Structure formats: C-alpha cells, structure tokens
C-alpha positions in Angstrom: 43.7 65.3 98.7 44.4 64.3 95.1 46.6 66.7 93.2 45.9 67.9 89.7 48.5 70.2 87.9 47.3 73.2 86.0 49.9 74.2 83.4 49.7 77.7 82.0 52.3 80.3 80.9 53.8 82.5 83.5 52.2 85.6 82.0 48.7 84.0 82.1 49.1 83.5 85.9 50.3 87.1 86.4 47.7 89.1 84.5 44.2 90.1 85.8 42.2 88.6 83.0 40.6 85.4 81.8 43.2 82.6 82.3 44.1 83.8 85.8 40.4 84.1 86.8 39.8 80.7 85.4 42.7 79.3 87.4 41.5 80.7 90.7 37.9 79.6 90.1 39.0 76.1 89.2 41.2 75.9 92.3 38.3 77.0 94.6 35.8 74.7 92.9 38.2 71.7 93.0 39.0 72.2 96.6 35.3 71.8 97.4 35.5 68.5 95.5 38.5 67.2 97.4 41.0 68.0 94.7 44.1 70.3 95.0 44.9 72.3 91.9 48.6 73.0 91.7 49.7 75.9 89.5 52.6 75.1 87.2 54.4 77.3 84.7 57.8 77.8 83.2 60.1 80.0 85.2 61.5 81.5 82.0 59.5 84.1 80.0 59.3 83.6 76.3 58.4 87.2 75.7 56.6 90.0 77.5 54.6 90.7 74.4 52.7 88.6 71.9 54.2 87.1 68.8 57.6 88.8 68.6 59.6 87.3 65.8 61.6 84.3 67.1 59.6 84.2 70.3 56.3 82.5 69.2 54.7 81.0 72.3 54.4 77.4 71.1 58.2 77.3 70.3 58.9 78.7 73.7 56.8 76.1 75.4 58.8 73.3 73.8 62.1 74.6 75.3 60.5 74.8 78.7 59.4 71.2 79.0 62.2 70.3 81.4 61.1 73.0 83.9 57.4 72.0 83.7 58.1 68.3 84.1 60.4 68.9 87.0 57.6 70.7 88.8 55.1 68.0 88.0 57.3 65.2 89.1 58.5 66.9 92.3 54.8 67.3 93.4 54.0 63.6 92.5 51.3 64.7 90.1 50.0 62.3 87.5 46.9 64.2 86.3 47.4 67.5 84.4 45.2 70.1 82.7 47.2 72.3 80.3 45.7 75.4 78.7 48.3 76.0 75.9 48.7 73.8 72.8 52.5 74.0 73.0 52.3 71.8 76.1 50.5 69.0 74.2 53.6 66.8 74.4 52.9 66.3 78.0 50.7 63.4 77.0 53.9 61.6 76.0 55.0 61.7 79.7 51.6 61.6 81.5 48.8 59.5 80.2 46.3 61.5 82.2 46.7 64.9 80.6 43.9 67.0 79.1 43.8 70.1 77.0 41.6 73.0 78.1 42.4 75.6 75.4 42.4 79.3 76.0 43.2 79.7 72.3 42.3 77.7 69.2 43.9 77.4 65.7 41.3 79.5 63.9 42.5 81.6 61.0 41.2 84.7 62.8 43.9 84.3 65.5 47.6 85.2 65.1 49.8 82.2 65.0 47.1 79.7 64.2 49.3 77.8 61.7 51.8 77.2 64.5 49.1 75.8 66.8 47.7 73.3 64.3 50.5 70.6 64.6 50.1 70.5 68.3 46.3 69.8 68.1 47.0 66.8 65.8 48.3 64.9 68.9 45.6 65.9 71.4 43.6 62.9 72.6 41.4 64.4 75.3 40.1 67.9 75.9 37.8 70.0 77.9 36.3 73.0 76.0 34.0 75.8 76.9 31.4 75.6 74.2 29.6 73.1 71.9 31.0 75.0 69.0 34.6 74.2 70.0 33.6 70.6 70.6 32.4 70.4 67.0 35.6 72.1 65.8 37.8 69.6 67.7 36.1 66.7 66.0 35.8 68.3 62.5 39.3 69.7 62.2 41.4 67.4 64.4 39.4 64.1 64.9 39.4 64.6 68.6 36.1 63.1 70.0 36.9 62.6 73.7 35.8 66.2 74.5 33.8 67.5 77.5 32.1 70.8 77.5 32.4 72.8 80.7 31.9 76.6 80.7 34.1 79.0 82.8 31.5 80.0 85.4 31.1 83.6 86.4 31.2 84.6 90.0 27.6 84.4 91.2 28.4 86.3 94.4 29.8 89.3 92.4 26.8 89.2 90.0 24.4 89.4 92.9 26.3 91.8 95.1 26.9 94.5 92.3 23.7 94.2 90.4 21.7 97.5 90.8 19.8 98.7 87.7 19.4 102.2 89.3 23.1 102.8 88.8 23.0 102.3 85.0 24.4 105.2 83.0 22.3 105.4 79.8 25.1 106.5 77.5 27.8 104.2 78.9 29.3 101.5 76.7 31.8 98.9 78.0 34.3 96.9 76.0 36.8 94.5 77.6 39.8 93.0 75.7 43.4 93.3 74.7 45.4 95.6 72.4 45.6 92.8 69.8 44.5 93.0 66.1 41.9 90.2 66.4 40.2 92.1 69.3 39.7 95.2 67.2 40.2 98.0 69.7 40.7 100.3 66.7 37.0 99.8 65.9 35.9 100.9 69.3 38.1 104.0 69.1 36.6 104.9 65.7 33.1 104.4 67.1 33.9 106.7 70.0 35.2 109.4 67.5 32.0 109.2 65.5 29.8 109.1 68.6 31.1 111.7 71.0 27.9 111.6 73.0 28.7 108.0 74.2 30.9 107.4 77.2 33.2 104.5 76.2 35.1 102.4 78.7 37.8 100.2 77.4 39.2 97.7 79.9 42.5 95.9 79.3 43.6 92.8 81.3 47.3 93.8 81.8 49.3 96.9 82.6 51.5 96.2 79.5 48.7 97.6 77.3 49.0 101.0 79.0 52.1 101.5 76.8 50.8 99.9 73.6 47.6 102.0 73.6 49.7 105.2 73.3 49.9 104.5 69.5 46.2 105.4 69.1 44.6 108.9 69.0 42.3 108.5 71.9 39.2 110.8 71.9 38.1 112.4 75.2 35.0 110.3 75.5 37.1 107.1 75.8 38.2 106.0 79.3 41.0 103.5 79.4 41.3 101.1 82.4 44.0 98.5 83.0 44.3 95.4 85.2 41.0 95.9 87.1 40.1 93.6 90.0 36.9 91.5 89.7 35.2 93.9 92.1 36.1 96.8 89.8 35.0 95.0 86.7 31.6 94.1 88.1 31.1 97.6 89.4 31.8 99.1 86.0 29.8 96.4 84.3 26.8 97.3 86.5 26.9 101.0 85.6 27.2 100.3 81.8 24.1 100.0 79.7 25.6 98.1 76.8 28.5 95.6 76.6 30.1 95.3 73.1 32.5 92.5 72.0 34.3 93.2 68.6 36.6 90.2 68.6 37.1 88.1 65.5 37.1 84.8 67.4 36.9 83.6 71.0 37.1 80.3 72.7 34.5 81.4 75.3 34.5 85.2 75.9 34.1 85.3 79.7 33.3 89.0 79.8 30.3 88.4 77.6 28.8 85.9 80.0 29.6 88.2 82.9 27.8 91.0 81.0 24.7 88.7 80.6 24.8 87.9 84.3 24.7 91.6 85.0 21.7 92.1 82.8 23.6 94.1 80.1 22.3 94.5 76.6 24.9 92.8 74.5 26.3 93.5 71.0 28.5 90.7 69.8 30.1 89.3 66.6 28.0 87.1 64.3 30.7 84.4 64.2 29.3 81.0 65.2 31.9 80.7 68.1 29.5 83.1 69.9 26.4 81.0 69.4 26.3 80.2 73.1 25.6 83.9 73.8 22.0 83.5 72.6 20.0 85.4 75.2 17.0 87.6 74.0 18.8 90.9 74.3 22.1 89.8 72.6 22.5 91.2 69.1 25.0 89.8 66.6 26.5 91.9 63.8 29.7 92.9 62.1 31.8 96.0 61.4 29.3 97.1 58.7 26.5 97.5 61.2 28.0 97.4 64.7 27.9 101.1 65.3 24.2 101.2 64.5 23.5 98.2 66.7 25.4 99.8 69.6 23.5 103.0 69.3 20.2 101.1 69.0 21.0 99.2 72.2 22.0 102.4 74.0 18.6 103.9 73.1 16.7 100.9 74.3 13.9 101.8 76.8 15.1 98.9 79.0 17.8 99.7 81.5 18.7 96.1 82.0 17.6 92.7 80.7 16.3 90.2 83.3 16.1 87.6 80.5 19.8 87.9 79.8 20.5 87.6 83.5 18.3 84.5 83.9 20.0 82.8 80.9 23.5 83.5 82.3 22.7 82.0 85.7 21.2 78.9 84.1 24.0 78.3 81.6 27.3 79.9 82.8 27.4 80.3 86.6 30.1 78.9 88.8 27.5 76.4 90.0 27.2 75.0 86.4 31.0 74.9 86.2 31.3 73.1 89.5 28.8 70.4 88.4 30.7 70.0 85.2 34.0 69.4 86.9 32.5 67.2 89.5 31.2 64.8 86.8 34.5 65.1 84.8 36.8 64.4 87.8 34.6 61.3 88.7 35.4 59.7 85.4 39.0 61.0 84.9 40.5 60.4 88.4 40.2 56.8 89.4 
C-alpha cells in the first residue's frame, strides 16, 4: 500500500474539530483507494494557545523541520500533504508535496502577514472551494490547484436526521473563542433575545477556561469537544445554524448543517459563496440578529433543499471521488 504523509500540528490532531475530522476522513477514504495516510506532527508544542508573543505558529513550524523530516524519512514516504503554511519548505526536500490549507493569509485572520511569505513558495495545492482556488492564483500566482471539499459524514447525516426532534427556538453556533469567529456577537444576541436557546459548541477543552472572561446569559449553553455523534444530535435538534466568522477556508459545520436540513445564517463574505442553498441567508453584524430571528420564525422546520444540495456537493462520496482523481495523477 502506497504511503502518503499528512503533516499537521500536534494540537490539530488532538482536538475534536475540523482538522482532526478531516484527517480521519481522509485516512478512511484513502484506505479504500489503496493508500495509507500516515499522521505526522512535531513532538514539541509551539504553544497551547493561539498567537502568544514569540510563539507564532509559522515560526514554530520552522524549528520543527528536523522532527518532521525524520518521521517522513523513517517511514520511506515521498508524497506529503501538509495543512499548515509553515511547512511549505517541505517542497525543498520532497518534490511531491502539496498544501491543503486549513487557514489562509486573509486580512481577517490573525497572523496573516506571517503566512504570506510561505505561500509565495507554494507550487501545488488542494483547496476546499472555488473561491480559494481563485485567491491562490490572484494573490500568489499558484495555478496547480485542485478543489476537493471536506466531505461530511453521510452515515451521521442519515442516522440523526429527524425533523420531529427540532426545537423551534434553538440556535446552534460552532466555533472557537477567537476574535475572528466573533463569539462575542453570539453572546450579545443571546442577551438581547432571552427567548432563544443558544448552543455554543467549541472544538477543544482549552476554550472552557477562556470563555470565563465573558458574562454568559442563562439562555446560552456552552459545549466543549463534542464527538461527531453529539454534534449531529445537537445539529438535528436545532432549527437554525449561525456562522458569524469573518473568514473561513471551508466552514465544515456549515456544510454539516446543510446536510441536516438546517436553515443557515452566514456571513456575506465571498469565501462563503459555496454555501448557496435556497435556505441559506447571508448578512453581517448590522442585520444578523434580525436574520436569525426571521429564520427561527420560519414555518419550515427543516429545509429539504438545503439537505439535497449538501449531499450533491459536500458529501464524503464527493470527497472520495475528488481524491481518487487527484491521487491517480499525483502518485505515479
């Protein structure tokens, strides 16, 4: 079986959120295609938290190259997918290396200036959306770019889908306690709308401590490091899913929400253009609260149109077909 290395930061492998879910899904899909995905990460932590002074992630990745290369060479791996721009220098050592970014140097994201030099030496990439493909070409002159979405778990979306369990006043938000995710907006909405039950789900246990800085109203329910079963159960019971982030490379929870027939409220930034189902409504902080309340008062419990769109565009089946075609051309 051909080995392909997947290089991510240690904390990305350890948390119950997007990067780890992507890694497990890619491993399962690739196994069906006769390819073994080998997880590779530095043994040293750069920082347990984001962007502490002196511990910016890309700087930390550079000092971890010896550890990463030792792991790659010891496994006789010559094809590598890396998800962090700080590991771009891998293409100096391995000609078959490809970037699959979980972040992107957009001004909305913390540390974007530090990311930009690394993108200037990317020569091949897989991205999750057509928007990112255009940005790679426009901003960095990278044209060898393949679009493959992170597919949601179709079995979960089928197993847990039950419109009779929808709670009409339940709003769901999934994210991190980071400025660009805007958890403060969600808390302010909850304060102004005490009749709404607001669930805020965070990918890691580390946010349990950081969320203590907020004055949390009684109608907000905080959840941390949920399993996929727990996420889909909660997604099913919620009527509306709201994303308030400034920028996303893909926004996996949004596609999961569509797959569960949720009415979606999202940002109007073009990075969310792929979330274009009939019952997905784009706005900004000037009108989000009104949009959320309009969605909660919709006569529809769920949206079959959103669900159908998600299965056609973002399922694990679509992801598998994308990687099958990519691997055929990349692995000779």
